[in-house]
C-alpha positions in Angstrom: 57.9 233.6 162.6 61.0 232.8 164.5 58.8 230.8 167.1 57.0 229.1 164.0 60.3 228.2 162.4 61.6 226.7 166.1 58.3 225.1 166.1 58.7 223.3 162.8 62.4 222.5 163.6 61.3 220.9 166.7 58.4 218.9 165.2 61.0 217.8 162.3 63.9 216.8 164.6 61.8 214.6 166.9 60.9 212.5 164.2 64.2 212.5 162.8 65.9 210.9 165.9 63.4 208.0 166.2 63.6 207.3 162.4 67.3 207.5 162.3 67.2 204.8 165.3 64.9 202.8 164.0 66.5 202.5 160.6 70.0 202.1 162.3 68.9 199.6 164.4 67.4 197.7 161.2 70.2 198.0 159.2 72.7 197.2 162.1 70.8 194.0 162.9 70.8 193.1 159.5 74.7 193.4 158.7 75.2 192.0 162.0 73.5 188.8 161.3 75.3 188.6 158.0 78.6 189.1 159.7 77.8 186.5 162.1 77.0 184.4 159.7 80.6 184.4 157.9 82.3 184.4 161.4 80.6 181.0 162.0 81.1 179.4 158.3 85.2 180.6 158.7 85.3 183.0 156.2 86.0 185.7 158.6 87.8 185.8 162.2 85.2 186.3 165.1 87.2 189.4 166.4 86.4 191.1 162.9 82.7 191.1 163.2 82.0 194.6 164.9 84.9 196.1 163.1 83.5 195.4 159.8 79.9 196.3 161.3 80.9 200.1 162.4 82.4 200.4 159.3 79.6 199.7 157.4 76.7 201.8 159.1 79.0 204.6 158.5 79.6 203.8 154.4 75.6 203.1 154.2 75.1 207.1 155.6 74.9 208.6 152.0 71.9 206.2 151.3 70.3 206.5 154.7 70.1 209.7 155.6 67.9 211.5 152.4 65.6 208.9 153.2 65.7 210.1 157.1 65.3 213.8 156.8 62.5 212.7 154.2 60.6 210.8 156.6 61.1 213.3 159.7 59.5 216.1 157.0 56.8 214.3 155.6 55.5 213.0 159.4 56.1 216.0 160.9 54.2 218.2 158.6 51.6 215.3 158.4 51.0 216.2 162.2 51.0 219.9 161.8 48.3 218.9 158.9 46.5 216.3 160.7 45.6 219.1 163.6 44.9 222.0 161.4 48.1 224.4 162.3 49.3 224.3 158.9 45.6 226.3 158.3 46.5 228.6 161.1 50.1 229.1 159.9 48.7 230.0 156.5 45.7 232.2 158.3 48.8 234.1 160.2 50.7 234.5 156.6 53.1 231.5 156.7 52.0 229.7 153.3 53.2 226.9 151.5 56.0 228.8 150.0 57.1 230.4 153.5 56.8 226.6 154.7 59.3 225.4 151.7 61.8 228.2 153.1 61.9 226.6 156.4 62.4 223.5 155.5 64.7 224.0 152.9 67.0 226.0 155.4 66.9 223.1 157.9 68.0 220.8 155.0 70.9 222.6 153.8 72.5 221.6 157.4 71.5 218.1 156.5 73.2 218.8 153.1 75.9 219.5 154.2 76.6 216.4 156.7 75.3 214.2 153.9 78.2 216.2 151.9 80.6 215.0 154.1 79.3 211.4 154.3 79.2 210.8 151.0 82.2 212.8 149.6 84.8 211.3 152.5 83.6 209.4 155.4 81.9 206.7 153.3 84.4 206.1 151.1 87.1 206.2 153.3 85.1 203.3 155.4 84.7 201.3 152.0 88.6 201.5 151.6 89.0 200.6 155.6 86.0 197.0 154.7 88.0 196.3 151.0 91.3 196.2 153.4 89.8 194.0 156.4 88.2 191.8 153.5 91.8 191.0 152.6 93.4 190.7 156.2 90.0 188.8 157.3 90.6 186.4 154.3 94.5 186.0 154.8 93.9 185.7 158.7 90.7 182.8 158.0 93.0 180.8 155.7 96.2 181.1 157.1 94.9 180.4 160.9 93.3 177.5 160.0 96.6 175.9 158.5 98.3 173.8 160.8 102.0 173.1 160.2 102.2 169.1 159.5 98.8 168.9 158.2 97.3 169.1 155.1 93.9 171.4 154.7 91.6 172.7 151.4 91.5 176.3 150.8 88.6 178.3 150.2 87.7 177.3 146.7 87.9 173.6 147.4 89.9 172.1 144.8 93.2 173.0 146.0 95.2 171.7 149.0 98.1 172.9 151.1 100.4 171.2 153.3 103.4 173.3 155.1 106.4 172.6 157.4 105.8 175.7 159.5 104.4 179.3 159.8 106.3 182.5 160.8 106.2 184.6 163.5 103.4 186.9 162.1 101.4 183.7 160.8 101.5 185.2 157.5 103.7 183.7 155.7 103.9 179.7 155.3 107.1 177.9 155.2 108.5 174.6 153.3 105.2 174.6 151.2 103.7 171.9 149.6 100.6 173.1 146.8 98.3 170.5 144.8 95.5 171.8 142.5 93.2 170.2 140.0 91.7 171.6 136.8 90.3 169.8 134.0 91.4 166.5 135.1 95.3 167.7 135.4 97.3 168.1 138.4 99.7 170.8 139.7 102.3 170.2 142.7 104.3 172.8 143.7 107.0 172.8 146.0 108.5 176.0 147.5 110.2 177.3 150.3 107.9 180.4 151.5 104.4 181.4 150.7 102.0 184.1 151.5 98.0 184.6 150.5 98.2 188.0 148.8 95.5 190.2 147.0 95.5 191.6 143.5 94.7 195.8 144.9 94.1 196.0 140.6 91.7 193.3 140.2 90.7 192.3 143.9 91.7 188.7 142.7 93.2 186.2 145.6 96.3 184.5 144.9 98.9 182.7 146.8 102.5 183.8 146.0 105.3 180.8 146.4 109.0 182.1 146.1 112.2 179.5 145.2 110.3 176.3 144.3 109.3 173.9 141.5 106.2 172.8 139.5 105.0 169.4 138.7 102.4 169.5 136.0 100.5 166.6 133.8 98.1 164.4 134.4 98.3 161.4 136.7 99.2 158.3 135.5 101.1 159.8 132.3 104.5 160.4 131.7 104.3 163.8 129.7 105.3 165.9 133.5 106.4 169.4 132.7 108.6 170.7 135.6 109.5 174.2 136.3 111.9 176.3 138.4 110.9 179.5 139.4 111.6 182.4 142.1 108.4 183.8 142.1 104.8 181.9 140.9 101.5 183.3 141.7 98.2 180.8 141.8 94.6 182.5 141.7 92.6 181.0 144.7 89.7 183.2 144.3 88.7 185.6 141.5 86.8 189.1 142.9 83.6 188.4 142.1 82.2 191.7 144.4 81.7 195.0 143.3 83.2 196.4 146.5 86.4 195.8 147.0 90.0 197.0 146.3 89.2 197.5 142.7 86.1 199.5 143.5 85.4 203.0 142.5 83.5 203.4 145.4 87.0 203.5 147.3 88.4 206.4 145.0 88.7 209.6 147.1 86.3 212.4 145.7 89.2 214.5 144.6 90.7 211.7 142.0 87.5 211.6 140.9 87.1 215.2 139.6 89.7 214.7 137.2 88.0 211.3 136.0 87.1 210.6 132.7 86.2 207.1 132.7 82.2 206.4 132.8 82.3 204.1 136.3 84.5 206.7 137.8 81.8 209.6 136.8 79.1 208.0 137.5 80.4 206.8 141.1 81.2 211.0 141.3 77.5 211.8 140.4 76.0 209.1 142.8 77.9 210.7 145.5 76.7 214.2 144.4 73.0 213.0 144.7 73.1 212.1 148.0 73.4 216.1 148.7 70.9 217.1 146.1 68.6 214.3 147.4 68.1 215.8 150.8 66.8 219.0 149.4 64.7 217.9 147.2 63.2 215.0 149.1 62.8 217.6 152.1 60.8 220.1 149.8 58.9 216.9 148.4 57.9 215.8 152.1 56.5 219.7 153.0 54.3 219.3 149.4 53.0 215.9 150.0 50.6 217.7 153.1 48.7 219.7 151.0 46.3 216.8 149.8 43.8 215.4 151.9 45.6 212.0 152.3 48.2 214.5 154.0 46.0 213.9 157.3 46.7 210.1 157.6 50.2 209.6 158.5 50.6 205.6 157.7 49.2 206.3 154.3 51.3 209.1 154.2 54.2 207.2 155.4 53.8 204.4 152.8 53.8 206.8 150.4 56.7 208.3 151.3 58.9 205.0 151.2 57.4 204.1 147.6 58.6 207.6 146.4 61.9 207.1 147.7 62.6 203.5 146.7 61.2 204.9 143.1 64.1 207.5 143.1 66.6 205.4 144.5 66.3 202.7 141.9 66.2 205.1 139.3 69.3 206.3 140.3 70.8 202.8 140.5 69.7 202.2 137.0 70.9 204.8 135.8 74.1 204.4 137.5 74.5 201.3 136.3 74.3 202.2 132.7 76.6 204.8 132.5 79.0 202.3 134.2 78.7 200.6 131.2 79.0 203.9 128.9 75.4 203.4 127.6 74.3 206.9 129.3 76.4 209.5 128.3 77.9 211.9 131.1 75.7 215.0 130.8 72.9 212.9 130.7 74.1 210.5 134.0 71.8 210.6 136.8 71.2 214.5 136.6 67.5 213.5 134.7 66.2 211.6 137.6 67.1 214.8 139.5 65.2 216.9 137.0 62.2 214.7 136.8 61.5 214.9 140.8 62.2 218.9 140.2 59.5 218.8 137.6 57.4 216.4 140.0 57.9 219.0 142.7 56.8 221.9 140.8 53.7 220.1 139.3 52.9 218.9 143.3 53.3 223.0 144.2 51.2 224.2 141.2 48.8 221.5 140.5 46.2 222.7 143.1 46.5 226.3 142.0 45.4 225.4 138.8 42.8 223.0 140.1 41.0 226.0 142.2 41.4 228.6 139.2 39.5 226.3 136.7 36.9 225.3 139.5 34.9 228.7 138.9 33.0 229.5 142.5 33.8 225.7 143.5 34.3 225.1 147.1 37.0 222.5 146.9 40.2 223.2 148.7 43.3 221.4 148.4 45.5 223.3 150.6 45.8 223.6 154.0 48.6 226.4 153.8 47.9 228.7 151.0 51.2 229.9 149.1 
C-alpha cells in the first residue's frame, strides 16, 4: 500500500508541477501585458510594473490552486486508467474507495496551502495592490506636473498650474486649478495642495489648503468667491471593485465577526477555496471510472468545463449575497452541496447500473470499490 501511495502521489505531483508552471506563465503574461499598457499610457509609473505583477500573482492563488490540483489529479488518474493500472490496483484490493482516501490525504495538504493563501496571503496582497494603485496614481499625476506649466489631469476636464513642488514631489505649492462642469467654471488658488485618496470610498481628490475659490459662468457677473482653510475637489470616482474600499482586503479575523452581506460573502468566498481543493480532487478521481477517462484531452476539457461551471456558480452566488438577495445561511454553501451531490451520484451510478443489468457484461469501473 505504501508503494502504491507513493506511486500515485508521484504521478499527481509530476502533473501538478507542469500544470502550475503553465497556468503561472499564462496569468503572468496576461497581467504583464496589461500593466505594461498602463505604464505606456502613463497611468502607472514603469517602476511599479513588477511590484504589481508579483502581488497580483499572489492574490490569484486561491482561485488557481483548486484548478491546478483538479487537473493534476484528473490527468494522473487518466494515465493510470489508460494503462489499465487502475484495474490492476482494484484486483490488488486498492479500489475506488481506497483511491479516494489516498487522494483525500494528499488534498488535505493542498487545502492547508489554499487556506493560507485565501485567509492571509491573498488579502494582504490585494491590500498592497490597492495601496500601490494610490501611490502610482499620485506619482503618475504629480510627476507629470512641471512647475511653471499647465497640465491636464487624468479626468481631462480640469487643468492645474503650480509654481513649485515640495522636495518629496507629493505636494504642490502656490497652485492654480480650474475645472468645468455644466458650462460653469470653478477656479481655485491655494498655498499648497496634495493628491489624496479617500480610504473609505476609494475616490481620488486634490486637497487644497489656505486659498480662495471663484465659481461662476464665464461672461457673467454672478461669481461666488469663497475663502477656505481646506477644500477637496473630486478628480476621479472609484469605479473599480478592488481598492481601498473593497471587502477583499479586510483581514479574515475581522470578517469572522461581520454581519453585512458583502463581508459575509467575502468570508465564504475564502472558505470556498479550501473546500474546492478537496471536492475537485475527489471529483478528478471519480471521472476516470467512465470510458472517456482513457482519453486525456477529452477528460481535460471536461474537467475545465466542470471547474468553470462550479466557479461561475460561486461567483454568481457571491454577487447575489453581496446585494442581500441570498441569505447568508444559503450563501455559497449550496454550490458546494450541489457538487457534493454530483460526486455522490458519480460514485454510486456505475454500481446501480451494474445491479440493474442482471447478467450483463458491461463494466464501467476500472477500479471497483
